[in-house]
N, C-alpha and C positions, 0 to 999 in steps of 0.2 A: 655463498649465496649472491645472486645477481643484484647489483645496486642500480637503481634508477633514480634520476633527479630531474624534476621539472623546474625550469629556471625562468627568470625575467617576467614573471606574471605581473600584470598591472596591480592586481590585488589577490592575496590569499586570504580567504574568509575562514578563520579557524573554527568558529563556533565553540570555542573553549569557554571556561568560566569567565575569563576576562573579555570575551567577545573581540579578540584581536583581529585586525585586518592589516595585513602586512603589504606595504607598497614595495614594488620591485622584488617580489617574493620568490622563494624557492622551497621545494619540499622534496625530501629524500626518503626512499623506502626500499626495504629488502625483506625477503622472506615473508611477504604479506603484511609487514608491520612498518609503520612510519618511524623512521630513524631520526629525522630532524626537520624542523620547520623554522624558517627565518628569512632574512634578505638574501638575495643572490650573492652578495659580497660575503655575508657570514657563512655561507655554505660552500665557499670557493674550494676548500680542500676536498669536500665530498664530490664536488663536480669534477675535479681533476682525476679522481679515481673511479668514477662511475662507469658502469658497463654501458649505460644508455643515458643520454642527456636529451631532454625534450624541451624545445623552446616554447614559451607561452607569452610572448609579447602581444599586447592587445587583448589578453585573455584574463578572465577571473577564474580562480580555482576555488571550489567549494567542496565540502563533504558531499558524498553521493546522496541523492534524494531518496527518501524512504516512503514507500507506498503501504499504508496500514490497512487498506481494505480494497479487495478486488474479487470479482468472480470471473476468472480468466476464461472459463469455458464459453462465456457470453460474447467473446470477441467475434464470433462468426454470426451474430444476430444483431448487428448494428442497423440503425435506421430501418427497422422492420415496419412495413405497412400495417396499420391497425394498432400499432403500439407506440406511436409518436405523439399522441395528444390525449393521453389518458393518465389517470392517477395510478398509484402504486399497485393496488389490488387488481384493477382491470388490466394493467400492464402485465403483471405476472400471469394472469389467466390466459392472456393472448399468447404468451411465450412458452408456458409449460408444455403444450403438445409438441412444439418443435424441439425443445430440449430433450423431451422423452425419446426422441429418435437418435440421439447421439450414440456413437460407438467409441471404443477406446481410441481409435486413430483420430477421431474428430476432436476429442478432448486434448490429445497430444498436440494436434495442429493449432487449435485455438489458443492453448496455453503458450506454445512457442511463439505464435504471432503476437500475443499480448505482451509477453515479456520482452520480445524484440523491440516493440514500440516503446516500452518503458525504458529499456536500456538506451536506446537512441535519444531519448529525452532526458538522460542524466540520472536515471534511477539505478541504485546499486543493491537495494533490498526491497523485496515485495512480499507481502503476505498474500494468501489466496484463500477464499472461503468457498469451498466446493461441497455442495450438498445434494447433488443429483447423480445417481449411479445406475442408469439403465443399461441393459444389453452388455453386461460384462465390464462396464467402466469401473475403475478403482482410482483411488488417489495416487497410486503408483504411476498412472499415465501422466499426471501433471508433474510429478516429481522428476520423471524421466525427461520431460520437455525442458524443465528448468535447467537441468544439467547441460543441455546443449547450448544455452544462451550465456550462462556463466555468472548470473547475478545471484545474490543470496536469496533464499526462498524459505518463507515460513508458511508451510502448507497446513491448513486446518481441516480436520475431518468434520465436515458439516453433515447434517442429516435432517430429514423430514419424516415424522412418524404419525402425524394426525392428518388424515385426508378428508375430503369433502364429506364423506358419509359420517364422520365423527365431529363435524363442525369446523374442520380446518379449511385452509384455502387450496392446497394442492390437490390434484386428482389422486384418487386412491392408488392408481397404477405407479405413482412415483414415490410413495412412502415405503419405509422399511420397518422391519420388526426391531423393537428397541434392544433386545439382547444382542442381535446381530450387529447393530450399530456400535455398541460398547465393545464387543469382541474385536471388531475390525479396528477400532481406535487403539486398543491395546496392541494389536499386531503392528500397526503403523508406527506407534511410539517406540516399541521395542526394536523395530527394524531400522528406523531412520533418524530418530531424534538425537541431536547432538547438543549437549548443554555447554560445551566448552567454548572459550573465546575463539573467535575465528570460524565458528560453525557455518557451513554453507546451507545446511538443512536443519530446520526445526519443525516440530509438529505441534499443533494445538488442537483442542477439542472445541467444536463449534456447532451445536444444534442451531438450526437455521434462524428461527424466530418464534415469538410467542404464539403466532397464529399457525404454526406448522409442526410444533412438537408438544409433547405433554409436559406438565409440571414435574412428573416423575422422572422423565428423561433429563430435564434441566438439573434436577437435584443430583441424579446419578452421574451426570457428566461432570458436575463440579467436584464431586467426591473422587471420581476417577482421575481427573486432571491433577488434583492436589496430591493424590497418592503417587502419581507418576512424575510430579514436578514440572508440568507443562502449563501453558497459558490457556485461558478460556476466552471465547469470542462468540458474539451473536449480534443480531440487529436489535435495535431498541428505539422506540419513540420516533420512528422515521417520519410519520405524517399524522394528520388528524385522525384518519381511519384507524391507524395503528393504536393510538391512545384510546379511541372509542371501543375498539375490540377488547383491550385490556380491562377497561372499566366494566364492560358488559360481561365478559367471560370470567374475570378473576376478581372483580369488585375492588380494584385498586389501580392506581396509575403505574406506568411502566417502571419507575424507579423503585417503588415499593415492591413490585413483583420481583425485580432483580434482587433486591436485598433479602426478601423472604426465602429465596431459593439458593442463596449462597453465591450470588453473582455480583458481588462487589469486592474490591480489593486490588492490590497492585498487580495481581496476576490475571486481571480481567480487563478487556477493552471491548467497548460496544461501538457498533457502527451507527453513524448518523446522529441520533439524539437531537434531532431538530426541535422536538416539542417538549424538551425538558423544562420543568418549571423551576422556580427559585429553590424550593426545598430539595428537589432532585439534584440540582447543581451543587448545593451545599453537601448533600450526601456523597456525591462523587468526589468532591474536593476532600472531604474528611477521610474517606476510605482509599483515596488515591486510585480510583477507578478511571481507566482511560477512555477516551472518545476518539474515534476515527471520523474526522470531519470530511464530508464528501460534497463540496459545494456545487460542482457541476451537475452531478446526478440529482441533487436536491432541487436545483433550478429546473432541470429537464422534466422532472416528474411533478413539479409544482408543489413540492413537499413543504416549502417554507425556508426561512433563513435561520440556521442554527445560532444559538446565543453564545457565539465564540468569545466575544469580548467579556461577557459575564463569567464564562468558564475560566478564561485566562486570569481575570481579576481575583478569582477565588483559588486558583492553583490546581484546577483539574488538568491532569496530563492529557495533552492533545497531540495528535498526528494528523496528517492529511491522507486521504484516500481518493482514488479516481472512481471507485465502485465499478460495477460491471460495465463493460463496453456496450451493452445493450441499453443502458440507461444514462450513458454519459454524453456522447458515444465515442469519446476520445480517451486515450490513455497517456496524456501528457501531464506529468505531475507539476511541472513548473507553471503551466497554465492554471492548474488547480490552486496554486499559491496565489496567483494573481486574482483569480475569481474569489477566493476566500477574503482577500484584502478588500476588494471592491464591494462585496456584499456587506461586510461589516460597516463600511463607510455609508452605504445606502441607509442603514438604520441608525448608525451611531455618530455620523458626522465625519468630516475629512481626516480626523486624527484617530479614528476608532481602531485602525490596525495599520501599523507601519510596515513598509516593504521588508525590512530586516526581521521583524517579528514573524511575518509570513514565511520567510525563508528559514528561520529557526524551526518553526513548526514542521516544515517540509524536510528537515534534516535531523538535527539532534533531538527535537521533540518527538518525532516519530520513532527514532531508534530507541530512545530510552523508554518510551511507552511499550515497545515490544520486548523490553528486557535486555536490550543490546547496549550495555555500557561500554562495550569494546568498539562501538561504531558511533558515527554521528558527529564527530569533531575531528579536526586535523591537528593532532598533537602527538609528540613522541610516545610510543607504546600502544597507540590505537591502531586498529586495522587500516590498511591502506586502501580505503574505499573513497574515491574522489571523482569529481567531474571537472573538466576543463571547458570553459565556455568562451568562444571567440566572440568578442563584442565589437568587431569591426565590420560586421555585415550590415545590409540595408535596414534590418529591423531594429538594430541596437546602436549603430553609429550616430553620434550626436549627443549621447548621454554624458553628462558631466559627472554624475555619481554612478559608476558602473555596477556597483553592488546593488543599489536600489533598482537599477535598470534591469537586472535579472528578473525582477517581478513586474516592473512597470513597462519595460520594453524588451521582453525576453527574446533571445535568439531562437530560431526554429528547432534547434536541438543542440546536444553537446558535441563538441569537437572530439574529445577523448573521454573515455570512462574507464576507470580501473577498479577492480574488485579483488580484494586480497592481493593487491599488487599486480594482478594480471589484467592485461588489456581486454576489455569487453567491447569497447568501441574505439576505433582509431580513425581519425580524419573523417568523422561523420558516418562511418559504416561499421557494421557488425564485424567483430574480430574472431569470434569463436565458432560461428555458424554462418553458412552462406545465406545472404538475403534472398537470393533466388530460390533456394531450397525451402526456406520458410514460407515464401509467398506461394510456391507451387503446391506444397502440402495443404496450406490453408485454402487455396483456390479449389482443390479437388474436393475437400470436405464441404465447402460452401456449395459447390455445384450439386453434390449429392443431397444435401439438406434442402436446397431450394426445389429440387425435383420431386421431393416427397411432400412439400408444403401444399 
């Protein structure tokens, strides 16, 4: 098996239990697995026998970033007129008619574009919450797109089953029959889900939200996921309207709603959770229920600032998410780490969230929340998922603490990204798919969608 060694890094940020940071560091990997981590001098023998040696002077090496919440199909509806200064519910109502015109090739193009953006910004694992299936669209379209970019992909089978006529938010034309939703989830799990270490594809079950699915579907989805041994995902407590809907419709707050329907536990992660109260935070900590924190989207939609410091203090599993590119409108996870840190300082003071804590949430925190104990840290035996960051450019040069500078003064993108030991980004460009091809396909779909709007 081919041996690759990265040498002479200014720092290797291991994110292991000891939180080691190795000056003058080197990391060796083969067969998709990390073989050794140490100083360049300590790895001299491996460097001598390596098939490829990559210099990293002036660089910081970290575990690959992990994106725990996204709607990749939305990448083609960024900065949409009429959807830039409204709250969540009105934003959705503006976008549903456009999303309802998607075809399979549009979902493929949007997913490929979104994952390319993530890869270029240092991401090695992304989840995706896809819940709209018009005109022959299936989750297979997203999975196929992910295979071209080369990062790990946790595709979740979302769904909407309660339309406007039944008191839900989405148009009736975009909801599905619940038996068909569950049948398709079974098909996808049986075809694609890989529970093994090193898996490139995993499947989750993900009814969209309390305001677009029935309580019956939530219960049935939880039973199905646990029978199949896959994870559960949905939106929860995203903004004040979301909480008000739960109180009016179900007579309880979102945390109680989730608990009553079987949606707490280590196999569950909820997106946003901006409006959780103290009791709900304690519930999630006690049950080890995860939260995907999406600070950029929460700011963009005016949803509020999630109580991240309180969650961390009580031990709630946390990861970062960029959310859909129609509500962010960017897909740069390192910038989300910076935003998360700054927002906590706005409400909690200058020491509320440290840059290294934010980086931990963006790497190992997210990986472990998604059930990936094989990823998220740089240590022997873990998968070779890593990002190399050149800190000598105009945006980062001048930093005394280059690890903190990844969050405080981040470079525009990763120099190199490896997933399972395979190059996904080299010298700042995509390695497994043509950038021009990605842009051409996305541009064609965008032109068609705009012509119909």
